[in-house]
Backbone as JSON, one array per atom type, in Angstrom:
{
  "sequence": "MILALMLLLSGNPIAAFDAAARRVPADVPAERLEELDALAAEIAAGRNEVVFICTHNSRRSHLAQLWAQAAAFHCGLNDVRTFSGGTEVTAFNPRAIASLERMGWQVSTAEPDAKNPRRFLSAEGVPVQACWSKRYDDAANPQKDFIAVLTCTEADGACPVVFGAAARISLPFVDPKRADGTPDEAAVYDARSSAIAAEMLYVMQRAAALRAKP",
  "N": [[15.98, 23.88, 26.39], [18.39, 22.55, 25.99], [17.64, 19.87, 26.38], [15.84, 19.59, 24.23], [17.61, 19.87, 22.08], [19.23, 17.6, 22.48], [17.34, 15.6, 21.98], [16.72, 16.05, 19.29], [19.15, 15.46, 18.12], [19.38, 12.77, 18.67], [17.82, 11.25, 16.99], [15.57, 8.98, 17.06], [13.08, 10.12, 19.1], [12.14, 9.06, 21.56], [14.21, 7.59, 22.58], [15.94, 9.19, 24.08], [14.93, 9.26, 26.62], [15.58, 7.13, 28.18], [17.18, 6.9, 30.55], [15.66, 8.47, 32.31], [13.34, 6.93, 32.38], [14.23, 4.67, 33.72], [14.49, 5.73, 36.24], [11.92, 6.07, 37.11], [10.56, 4.29, 39.03], [11.66, 5.21, 41.45], [11.05, 7.87, 41.4], [8.32, 8.45, 41.32], [5.21, 8.51, 43.21], [4.16, 5.73, 45.27], [1.53, 4.83, 44.82], [0.99, 5.79, 42.25], [2.93, 4.4, 40.82], [1.93, 1.84, 41.03], [-0.29, 2.01, 39.32], [0.99, 2.5, 36.86], [2.41, 0.09, 36.64], [0.26, -1.62, 36.51], [-0.84, -0.93, 34.04], [1.27, -1.75, 32.4], [1.18, -4.51, 32.91], [-1.3, -5.22, 31.83], [-0.85, -4.73, 29.11], [1.22, -6.52, 28.67], [-0.16, -8.87, 29.01], [-1.51, -9.1, 26.68], [-3.43, -7.3, 25.86], [-3.66, -5.06, 23.48], [-4.48, -2.55, 22.63], [-4.71, 0.77, 23.49], [-6.4, 3.43, 24.92], [-6.1, 6.74, 25.57], [-7.57, 9.04, 27.7], [-8.89, 12.24, 28.2], [-10.47, 15.32, 29.27], [-10.81, 17.3, 27.14], [-9.35, 16.27, 25.04], [-7.0, 17.53, 24.05], [-4.41, 18.14, 24.98], [-2.87, 16.54, 27.19], [-3.8, 13.88, 26.75], [-3.22, 13.47, 24.04], [-0.4, 13.8, 24.07], [0.28, 11.61, 25.67], [-0.7, 9.49, 24.11], [0.99, 9.66, 21.83], [3.64, 9.5, 22.82], [3.47, 7.04, 24.12], [3.02, 5.35, 21.93], [5.4, 5.68, 20.48], [7.18, 4.66, 22.39], [6.31, 2.0, 22.58], [6.97, 0.89, 20.03], [9.72, 1.34, 20.16], [10.41, -0.48, 22.11], [9.96, -2.88, 20.93], [7.35, -3.76, 20.89], [5.43, -4.28, 18.72], [2.82, -4.81, 18.11], [1.22, -3.21, 19.63], [-1.1, -0.58, 19.77], [-1.92, 2.81, 20.06], [-4.29, 5.29, 21.15], [-6.4, 8.23, 21.41], [-8.84, 10.24, 23.16], [-11.63, 12.34, 24.14], [-14.0, 13.58, 26.62], [-15.25, 15.63, 25.6], [-15.16, 17.52, 22.49], [-12.57, 19.42, 21.15], [-9.78, 20.8, 20.09], [-6.55, 19.74, 18.96], [-4.13, 21.04, 20.88], [-2.09, 23.76, 19.89], [0.18, 24.46, 21.41], [0.97, 22.14, 22.69], [1.59, 20.67, 20.42], [3.72, 22.17, 19.42], [5.62, 21.66, 21.4], [6.09, 18.93, 21.01], [7.24, 19.08, 18.47], [9.6, 20.43, 19.12], [10.85, 18.37, 20.34], [11.56, 16.58, 18.44], [9.6, 15.42, 16.82], [7.97, 15.21, 13.66], [5.64, 17.26, 12.03], [2.67, 17.55, 10.17], [-0.15, 19.14, 8.61], [-3.55, 18.67, 7.83], [-6.04, 20.46, 6.16], [-5.53, 23.16, 7.36], [-6.94, 25.45, 8.11], [-9.17, 24.64, 9.4], [-11.29, 24.29, 12.33], [-10.71, 22.12, 13.93], [-8.32, 20.64, 12.96], [-6.81, 17.77, 11.33], [-3.8, 16.44, 12.43], [-0.7, 15.14, 11.39], [1.68, 13.16, 12.66], [5.04, 12.14, 12.92], [7.97, 10.2, 13.64], [11.34, 9.03, 13.94], [11.33, 5.59, 13.55], [8.67, 5.36, 14.17], [5.51, 4.85, 12.86], [3.41, 7.07, 10.87], [1.2, 9.05, 12.75], [-2.14, 9.89, 13.02], [-3.72, 12.63, 14.4], [-6.3, 14.24, 16.11], [-8.8, 16.16, 17.81], [-11.26, 14.3, 19.46], [-14.15, 12.48, 20.61], [-13.85, 9.92, 23.1], [-15.2, 7.65, 22.35], [-15.3, 7.75, 19.64], [-15.61, 6.64, 16.23], [-13.11, 6.16, 15.14], [-11.59, 5.13, 17.14], [-10.83, 2.21, 19.2], [-13.58, 0.03, 20.03], [-14.14, -1.94, 21.83], [-12.73, -4.12, 24.33], [-10.38, -2.7, 24.94], [-7.74, -0.91, 26.67], [-8.47, 1.55, 28.89], [-7.12, 4.61, 29.71], [-7.18, 7.1, 32.0], [-6.3, 10.37, 31.82], [-6.65, 12.77, 33.12], [-8.0, 14.32, 36.07], [-10.58, 15.29, 35.89], [-11.8, 13.9, 33.72], [-11.5, 11.38, 34.78], [-13.31, 11.44, 36.92], [-15.64, 11.94, 35.49], [-16.02, 9.7, 33.97], [-16.77, 7.11, 35.32], [-17.31, 4.61, 34.42], [-16.05, 3.22, 31.52], [-17.37, 2.51, 28.64], [-17.05, -0.51, 26.91], [-14.4, -0.83, 27.53], [-11.82, -3.06, 28.56], [-10.18, -2.81, 30.66], [-9.57, -0.33, 33.13], [-7.68, 2.44, 33.93], [-6.44, 4.82, 36.15], [-4.56, 7.59, 35.58], [-3.66, 10.39, 36.04], [-2.2, 13.38, 34.7], [-0.39, 16.4, 35.41], [-1.83, 19.4, 34.28], [-0.48, 21.23, 31.63], [-1.63, 23.56, 30.82], [-1.84, 25.65, 32.6], [0.31, 27.3, 32.23], [-0.09, 28.66, 29.94], [0.44, 31.37, 27.76], [2.36, 32.57, 29.37], [5.77, 33.54, 30.29], [7.0, 31.15, 30.85], [5.87, 29.21, 29.36], [6.76, 27.4, 27.18], [8.77, 25.93, 28.53], [7.3, 24.68, 30.57], [5.46, 23.1, 29.13], [7.29, 21.44, 27.78], [8.47, 20.15, 29.95], [6.26, 18.72, 30.98], [5.61, 17.1, 28.79], [8.0, 15.64, 28.65], [7.94, 14.25, 31.1], [5.72, 12.62, 30.74], [6.63, 11.12, 28.55], [8.79, 9.7, 29.73], [7.43, 8.11, 31.63], [5.76, 6.59, 29.97], [7.66, 5.2, 28.49], [8.81, 3.71, 30.54], [6.61, 2.08, 31.16], [6.29, 0.56, 28.78], [8.78, -0.69, 28.58], [8.66, -2.29, 30.82], [6.42, -3.88, 30.2], [7.41, -5.24, 27.96], [9.45, -6.71, 29.17], [7.97, -8.34, 30.86], [6.52, -9.83, 29.01], [8.57, -11.26, 27.91], [9.23, -13.12, 29.79], [9.46, -16.58, 30.62]],
  "CA": [[16.61, 23.93, 25.08], [19.41, 21.48, 25.92], [16.92, 18.62, 26.17], [15.33, 19.57, 22.86], [18.75, 19.62, 21.19], [19.6, 16.2, 22.63], [16.34, 14.78, 21.31], [16.85, 16.2, 17.86], [20.36, 14.78, 17.69], [19.31, 11.34, 18.93], [17.04, 10.57, 15.97], [14.32, 8.55, 17.65], [12.98, 10.98, 20.28], [11.9, 8.38, 22.82], [15.46, 7.0, 23.09], [16.59, 10.1, 25.03], [14.29, 9.17, 27.93], [15.88, 5.83, 28.8], [17.62, 7.11, 31.91], [14.52, 8.95, 33.09], [12.43, 5.81, 32.56], [14.79, 3.8, 34.76], [14.32, 6.38, 37.55], [10.51, 6.21, 37.44], [10.15, 3.69, 40.3], [12.1, 6.02, 42.59], [10.62, 9.26, 41.24], [6.88, 8.64, 41.39], [4.62, 7.94, 44.41], [3.88, 4.29, 45.19], [0.22, 4.61, 44.22], [1.1, 6.0, 40.8], [3.72, 3.3, 40.26], [0.99, 0.7, 40.91], [-1.09, 2.21, 38.11], [1.89, 2.28, 35.73], [2.67, -1.35, 36.57], [-0.99, -2.26, 36.07], [-0.92, -0.73, 32.59], [2.27, -2.63, 31.78], [0.7, -5.89, 33.03], [-2.39, -5.41, 30.85], [-0.24, -4.81, 27.79], [1.99, -7.77, 28.61], [-1.11, -9.97, 28.92], [-2.01, -9.19, 25.32], [-4.34, -6.21, 25.49], [-2.72, -4.24, 22.7], [-5.05, -1.26, 22.22], [-4.76, 1.65, 24.64], [-7.03, 4.71, 24.64], [-5.85, 7.74, 26.61], [-8.77, 9.86, 27.76], [-8.99, 13.41, 29.06], [-11.72, 16.02, 29.01], [-10.89, 17.96, 25.85], [-8.49, 15.63, 24.05], [-6.25, 18.62, 23.44], [-3.01, 18.21, 25.42], [-2.27, 15.39, 27.88], [-4.14, 12.59, 26.13], [-2.44, 13.35, 22.81], [1.0, 13.57, 24.43], [0.4, 10.23, 26.15], [-0.88, 8.6, 22.96], [2.14, 9.68, 20.93], [4.84, 8.97, 23.5], [3.27, 5.6, 24.33], [3.22, 4.63, 20.66], [6.83, 5.68, 20.21], [7.83, 3.76, 23.33], [5.96, 0.63, 22.2], [7.82, 0.48, 18.9], [11.1, 1.32, 20.62], [10.61, -1.68, 22.94], [9.63, -4.08, 20.16], [5.94, -4.15, 21.06], [4.91, -3.76, 17.45], [1.37, -5.03, 18.02], [0.52, -2.23, 20.48], [-1.57, 0.61, 19.12], [-2.42, 3.77, 21.03], [-5.32, 6.19, 20.65], [-6.8, 9.17, 22.45], [-10.15, 10.82, 23.0], [-12.08, 13.17, 25.25], [-15.42, 13.58, 26.91], [-15.7, 16.72, 24.72], [-14.31, 17.71, 21.32], [-12.06, 20.79, 21.0], [-8.76, 20.72, 19.05], [-5.23, 19.42, 19.44], [-3.6, 22.35, 21.21], [-0.82, 24.07, 19.19], [1.31, 24.51, 22.34], [1.42, 20.74, 22.83], [2.2, 20.31, 19.15], [5.02, 22.83, 19.35], [6.52, 20.93, 22.28], [6.47, 17.69, 20.33], [8.18, 19.44, 17.41], [10.91, 20.71, 19.74], [11.43, 17.1, 20.8], [11.96, 15.73, 17.32], [8.5, 14.94, 15.98], [7.65, 15.95, 12.45], [4.19, 17.5, 12.04], [2.01, 18.19, 9.03], [-1.54, 19.45, 8.94], [-4.55, 18.65, 6.78], [-7.05, 21.51, 6.38], [-5.0, 23.99, 8.45], [-7.89, 26.5, 8.49], [-10.31, 24.05, 10.13], [-11.25, 24.5, 13.79], [-10.16, 20.92, 14.54], [-7.65, 19.96, 11.85], [-6.04, 16.55, 11.57], [-2.35, 16.57, 12.39], [-0.02, 13.89, 11.13], [2.96, 13.24, 13.35], [5.93, 11.0, 12.7], [9.29, 10.25, 14.23], [12.13, 7.86, 13.55], [10.87, 4.33, 14.16], [7.23, 5.44, 14.49], [4.65, 5.17, 11.72], [2.66, 8.33, 10.97], [0.05, 9.0, 13.63], [-3.12, 10.95, 12.76], [-4.23, 13.12, 15.68], [-7.25, 15.35, 16.14], [-9.63, 16.03, 18.99], [-12.44, 13.47, 19.21], [-14.62, 11.78, 21.79], [-13.16, 8.66, 23.27], [-15.95, 6.6, 21.69], [-15.32, 8.01, 18.21], [-15.44, 5.43, 15.43], [-11.7, 5.96, 14.86], [-10.98, 4.48, 18.29], [-11.38, 0.87, 19.5], [-14.89, 0.06, 20.66], [-14.23, -2.96, 22.88], [-11.52, -4.87, 24.74], [-9.21, -1.84, 24.99], [-7.35, -0.39, 27.98], [-8.77, 2.98, 29.04], [-6.23, 5.29, 30.66], [-7.7, 8.43, 32.28], [-5.13, 11.21, 32.0], [-6.96, 13.95, 33.92], [-8.92, 14.02, 37.16], [-11.96, 15.58, 35.46], [-12.29, 12.77, 32.94], [-11.57, 10.24, 35.7], [-14.55, 11.55, 37.63], [-16.77, 11.93, 34.55], [-16.13, 8.39, 33.33], [-16.56, 6.0, 36.26], [-17.32, 3.42, 33.58], [-15.76, 3.49, 30.13], [-18.03, 1.42, 27.97], [-16.21, -1.24, 25.98], [-13.03, -1.04, 28.02], [-11.55, -4.28, 29.31], [-9.47, -2.38, 31.87], [-9.64, 1.13, 33.32], [-6.55, 2.85, 34.76], [-6.4, 6.25, 36.41], [-3.17, 8.04, 35.49], [-3.74, 11.81, 35.71], [-1.0, 14.2, 34.56], [-0.62, 17.81, 35.68], [-2.16, 20.08, 33.02], [0.42, 22.35, 31.33], [-2.43, 24.72, 30.43], [-1.67, 26.74, 33.58], [1.39, 28.17, 31.8], [-0.42, 29.29, 28.66], [0.6, 32.81, 27.68], [3.37, 33.06, 30.3], [7.15, 33.34, 29.79], [7.44, 29.77, 31.13], [5.01, 28.29, 28.62], [7.5, 26.34, 26.49], [9.45, 25.08, 29.51], [6.3, 23.86, 31.27], [4.99, 22.09, 28.2], [8.36, 20.48, 27.55], [8.61, 19.34, 31.17], [5.14, 17.78, 31.06], [5.8, 16.14, 27.73], [9.1, 14.77, 29.02], [7.51, 13.38, 32.17], [4.84, 11.62, 30.11], [7.47, 10.24, 27.74], [9.55, 8.81, 30.61], [6.54, 7.12, 32.22], [5.3, 5.66, 28.94], [8.78, 4.3, 28.17], [8.86, 2.75, 31.65], [5.5, 1.09, 31.0], [6.53, -0.35, 27.66], [9.92, -1.51, 28.93], [8.19, -3.33, 31.78], [5.56, -4.79, 29.46], [8.26, -6.08, 27.13], [10.15, -7.62, 30.06], [6.98, -9.33, 31.32], [6.23, -10.72, 27.89], [9.76, -12.09, 27.63], [9.39, -14.14, 30.82], [8.95, -17.88, 30.14]],
  "C": [[17.65, 22.84, 24.94], [18.75, 20.15, 25.65], [16.42, 18.51, 24.74], [16.45, 19.27, 21.88], [19.18, 18.18, 21.26], [18.65, 15.3, 21.88], [16.48, 14.86, 19.81], [18.07, 15.47, 17.34], [20.27, 13.26, 17.82], [18.55, 10.57, 17.87], [15.69, 10.19, 16.52], [14.11, 9.27, 18.97], [12.8, 10.23, 21.58], [13.19, 7.83, 23.43], [16.12, 7.87, 24.14], [16.05, 9.97, 26.43], [14.61, 7.87, 28.68], [16.28, 5.99, 30.26], [16.49, 7.55, 32.82], [13.54, 7.82, 33.35], [12.92, 4.88, 33.67], [14.6, 4.41, 36.17], [12.84, 6.44, 38.0], [10.13, 5.53, 38.76], [10.56, 4.46, 41.53], [11.5, 7.42, 42.56], [9.13, 9.48, 41.46], [6.33, 8.03, 42.68], [4.21, 6.47, 44.19], [2.55, 4.0, 44.51], [0.24, 4.77, 42.71], [1.88, 4.86, 40.14], [2.85, 2.06, 40.11], [0.17, 0.8, 39.64], [-0.23, 1.99, 36.86], [2.16, 0.79, 35.54], [1.42, -2.11, 36.1], [-1.16, -2.12, 34.56], [0.06, -1.66, 31.88], [1.78, -4.08, 31.8], [-0.41, -6.18, 32.03], [-1.82, -5.56, 29.46], [0.51, -6.13, 27.63], [1.06, -8.97, 28.45], [-1.77, -10.07, 27.56], [-3.07, -8.18, 24.93], [-3.5, -5.14, 24.77], [-3.3, -2.95, 22.15], [-5.28, -0.43, 23.48], [-5.35, 2.99, 24.22], [-6.79, 5.65, 25.81], [-6.96, 8.78, 26.55], [-8.59, 11.06, 28.71], [-10.24, 14.2, 28.64], [-11.81, 16.53, 27.58], [-10.1, 17.3, 24.72], [-7.7, 16.68, 23.29], [-4.77, 18.63, 23.8], [-2.52, 16.86, 25.92], [-2.58, 14.07, 27.19], [-3.39, 12.39, 24.82], [-0.97, 13.09, 23.11], [1.19, 12.12, 24.87], [0.26, 9.23, 25.0], [0.4, 8.52, 22.13], [3.4, 9.12, 21.58], [4.69, 7.48, 23.78], [3.48, 4.81, 23.04], [4.7, 4.56, 20.31], [7.57, 4.7, 21.12], [7.55, 2.3, 23.0], [6.84, 0.11, 21.09], [9.28, 0.39, 19.32], [11.42, 0.05, 21.4], [10.24, -2.96, 22.22], [8.22, -4.56, 20.32], [5.16, -3.66, 19.86], [3.43, -4.03, 17.23], [0.58, -3.99, 18.81], [0.15, -1.01, 19.65], [-2.2, 1.54, 20.17], [-3.35, 4.78, 20.36], [-5.6, 7.22, 21.74], [-8.19, 9.71, 22.14], [-10.53, 11.61, 24.23], [-13.52, 12.92, 25.59], [-16.07, 14.73, 26.13], [-14.73, 16.81, 23.54], [-13.88, 19.18, 21.27], [-11.09, 20.81, 19.81], [-7.43, 20.36, 19.72], [-4.5, 20.75, 19.64], [-2.26, 22.62, 20.54], [0.36, 24.14, 20.13], [1.86, 23.1, 22.59], [2.12, 20.27, 21.56], [3.6, 20.9, 19.03], [6.05, 22.12, 20.24], [7.0, 19.65, 21.63], [7.46, 17.98, 19.19], [9.57, 19.75, 17.98], [11.62, 19.43, 20.14], [11.64, 16.11, 19.67], [10.86, 15.14, 16.49], [8.33, 15.83, 14.79], [6.13, 16.06, 12.35], [3.74, 18.12, 10.73], [0.53, 18.29, 9.33], [-2.41, 19.34, 7.7], [-5.6, 19.7, 7.14], [-6.64, 22.44, 7.52], [-5.98, 25.07, 8.92], [-9.09, 25.96, 9.27], [-10.16, 24.31, 11.63], [-10.6, 23.32, 14.5], [-9.45, 20.11, 13.46], [-6.97, 18.67, 12.27], [-4.56, 16.87, 11.43], [-1.75, 15.18, 12.16], [1.39, 14.0, 11.67], [3.75, 11.96, 13.1], [7.26, 11.27, 13.38], [10.03, 9.0, 13.8], [11.64, 6.64, 14.3], [9.4, 4.3, 14.5], [6.43, 5.73, 13.23], [3.86, 6.47, 11.93], [1.41, 8.12, 11.81], [-0.88, 10.17, 13.29], [-3.76, 11.34, 14.08], [-5.16, 14.3, 15.47], [-8.14, 15.13, 17.36], [-10.9, 15.28, 18.64], [-12.93, 12.91, 20.55], [-13.95, 10.42, 21.88], [-13.87, 7.5, 22.58], [-16.12, 6.85, 20.21], [-15.04, 6.72, 17.43], [-13.98, 5.15, 15.09], [-10.98, 5.22, 15.97], [-11.55, 3.08, 18.49], [-12.7, 0.99, 20.27], [-15.05, -0.97, 21.77], [-12.84, -3.56, 23.14], [-10.25, -4.02, 24.73], [-8.91, -1.48, 26.44], [-7.66, 1.1, 27.98], [-7.87, 3.57, 30.09], [-6.74, 6.72, 30.8], [-6.56, 9.35, 32.65], [-5.41, 12.53, 32.71], [-8.0, 13.59, 34.96], [-10.37, 14.27, 36.76], [-12.57, 14.42, 34.68], [-12.42, 11.54, 33.83], [-12.9, 10.25, 36.46], [-15.76, 11.43, 36.73], [-17.01, 10.57, 33.92], [-15.88, 7.27, 34.32], [-16.57, 4.65, 35.55], [-17.02, 3.84, 32.15], [-16.27, 2.3, 29.35], [-17.12, 0.8, 26.9], [-14.82, -1.54, 26.48], [-12.92, -2.35, 28.78], [-10.81, -3.97, 30.6], [-9.53, -0.85, 31.92], [-8.57, 1.52, 34.31], [-6.55, 4.35, 34.91], [-4.96, 6.71, 36.49], [-3.15, 9.54, 35.14], [-2.35, 12.48, 35.65], [-1.36, 15.65, 34.86], [-0.81, 18.55, 34.34], [-1.18, 21.23, 32.76], [-0.33, 23.64, 30.96], [-2.21, 25.92, 31.35], [-0.59, 27.74, 33.13], [1.1, 28.9, 30.5], [-0.27, 30.8, 28.72], [1.61, 33.41, 28.64], [4.77, 32.87, 29.71], [7.64, 31.9, 29.95], [6.69, 28.75, 30.28], [5.76, 27.13, 27.99], [8.17, 25.39, 27.47], [8.46, 24.16, 30.23], [5.76, 22.77, 30.36], [6.06, 21.02, 27.95], [8.57, 19.58, 28.76], [7.5, 18.31, 31.29], [5.27, 16.7, 30.01], [6.9, 15.14, 28.07], [8.73, 13.78, 30.11], [6.61, 12.26, 31.64], [5.68, 10.62, 29.32], [8.22, 9.23, 28.62], [8.65, 7.73, 31.19], [6.05, 6.13, 31.17], [6.42, 4.71, 28.51], [8.96, 3.29, 29.28], [7.82, 1.66, 31.47], [5.84, 0.1, 29.91], [7.77, -1.21, 27.9], [9.52, -2.64, 29.86], [7.29, -4.35, 31.07], [6.38, -5.76, 28.62], [8.98, -7.11, 27.98], [9.2, -8.71, 30.53], [6.65, -10.32, 30.21], [7.37, -11.69, 27.63], [9.94, -13.2, 28.65], [8.79, -15.47, 30.32], [7.67, -18.25, 30.9]]
}
């Protein structure tokens, strides 16, 4: 609750994760840091479309898409665009949406009675993002020369090759689904969302620094 209050008071929600982003090199295993640095290097080199992929495109891939987009704009990488998709189609999970709302995102819904409604999310400094569950190769996503980021081990195994991707990076996040329906649900979702936000801010800060080098 304290973190959520800090985020709401800060305006731009990604700004609250600056200190956590600086700790990422010390907080994550060396192998994971290599993947984060690889993503930053691809973005710095000019690949400006990133598709986050998980099995159902319901939780982790959406969280990564949104926090990465917020981080990109926060770091002045205004050409970077982020997307998400799955190997299956389900729906953007309401628990993940609720966590984002607690952290300062504004959410509206088109066709709220649909099984897979489009959600429109915005935050200070971030243009409106349309989010719904879709396959990673959906027409709404880039079809070639994008960076594919696999956010779950199942999708990583199911997609040894992501057709059209110029780079493929394995970056699985722990699934908050394990806490669904428990007293710890909100805390677990907020912790996962916060961890993703910190890593995405680290990536974009590093990409911006690499681009700035002569």
